[in-house]
C-alpha positions as CSV (number, residue, x, y, z in Angstrom):
1,M,-30.3,34.6,38.3
2,H,-29.4,32.4,41.2
3,K,-29.8,29.1,41.8
4,E,-32.9,29.8,44.3
5,E,-34.7,32.5,41.6
6,L,-34.1,29.8,38.8
7,I,-35.6,26.8,40.8
8,T,-38.5,29.4,41.6
9,L,-39.1,29.9,38.1
10,H,-39.5,26.4,37.0
11,Q,-41.7,25.6,40.0
12,M,-43.9,28.5,38.5
13,M,-43.5,27.2,34.8
14,V,-44.4,23.6,35.8
15,E,-47.8,25.2,37.8
16,I,-48.3,26.5,34.2
17,K,-47.8,23.0,32.3
18,D,-50.2,21.2,35.0
19,F,-52.7,23.8,34.2
20,F,-52.4,23.5,30.3
21,E,-52.6,19.7,31.0
22,K,-55.4,20.1,32.8
23,I,-57.5,22.0,30.1
24,N,-56.2,19.6,27.8
25,P,-55.0,16.2,28.5
26,E,-54.0,15.4,24.7
27,L,-50.7,17.9,25.4
28,K,-47.9,16.1,25.9
29,F,-44.8,17.5,27.3
30,S,-42.4,14.7,26.0
31,Q,-38.7,16.9,26.4
32,Y,-39.4,18.0,29.3
33,Y,-40.7,14.5,31.2
34,A,-37.3,13.1,29.1
35,L,-35.4,15.2,31.1
36,K,-36.5,13.8,34.5
37,I,-35.9,16.6,36.7
38,D,-38.4,18.9,38.4
39,P,-38.2,21.8,40.9
40,S,-38.0,20.0,43.9
41,Q,-34.4,18.1,43.0
42,V,-32.4,21.1,44.6
43,H,-29.3,18.7,44.0
44,R,-29.2,19.1,40.7
45,S,-27.2,22.0,39.1
46,K,-28.2,25.2,38.5
47,M,-27.3,24.6,34.5
48,E,-29.5,21.6,34.4
49,H,-32.4,23.7,36.1
50,K,-32.1,26.6,33.3
51,Y,-31.8,23.7,30.8
52,A,-35.2,22.2,32.3
53,I,-36.9,25.7,32.1
54,F,-36.0,26.5,28.3
55,I,-37.3,23.0,27.7
56,L,-40.5,23.4,29.3
57,G,-40.7,26.9,28.0
58,T,-40.5,25.7,24.7
59,E,-43.1,22.9,25.0
60,L,-45.1,25.7,26.8
61,A,-45.4,28.4,24.3
62,N,-46.1,25.3,21.5
63,A,-49.2,24.4,24.0
64,M,-50.3,28.2,23.8
65,R,-49.9,28.1,20.0
66,D,-51.7,25.7,19.5
67,V,-54.7,27.0,22.2
68,E,-55.0,30.5,20.3
69,F,-51.8,32.8,21.2
70,G,-50.5,33.7,17.4
71,A,-47.1,35.5,19.2
72,S,-46.2,32.1,20.7
73,G,-44.1,30.3,17.8
74,R,-41.6,33.1,18.0
75,I,-41.1,32.4,21.5
76,S,-41.3,28.4,21.0
77,A,-38.0,29.4,18.8
78,R,-36.2,31.6,20.9
79,M,-36.8,29.1,23.9
80,R,-35.5,26.1,21.5
81,E,-32.3,28.3,20.7
82,L,-32.0,29.5,24.5
83,A,-32.2,25.5,25.3
84,E,-29.9,24.3,22.8
85,K,-27.2,27.0,24.2
86,T,-27.3,26.3,27.4
87,L,-26.9,22.2,26.4
88,K,-23.4,23.6,24.8
89,E,-22.6,25.1,28.6
90,I,-23.6,22.0,29.9
91,E,-21.6,19.7,28.0
92,N,-18.4,22.2,28.5
93,L,-18.8,21.7,31.9
94,K,-18.2,18.2,31.6
């Protein structure tokens, strides 16, 4: 994916996160917030946005699992794997 496409995906996922926070204010997306990156930060690297997407995807899948969706646990685990792989790629670039 191109950086612009990743940023668009990041924005869509943030909108989903906002929806979940609205229907359940007790949900915490602490790992995502700890990254201190959002889609408006276009100066951040493509890898940083990719990593944020995977972290947010993990937390969204966990939120979905808490609501009712059964297969979300597998999604969460896969997102976590992809996040870890991307973090290694980021660290190798430094």
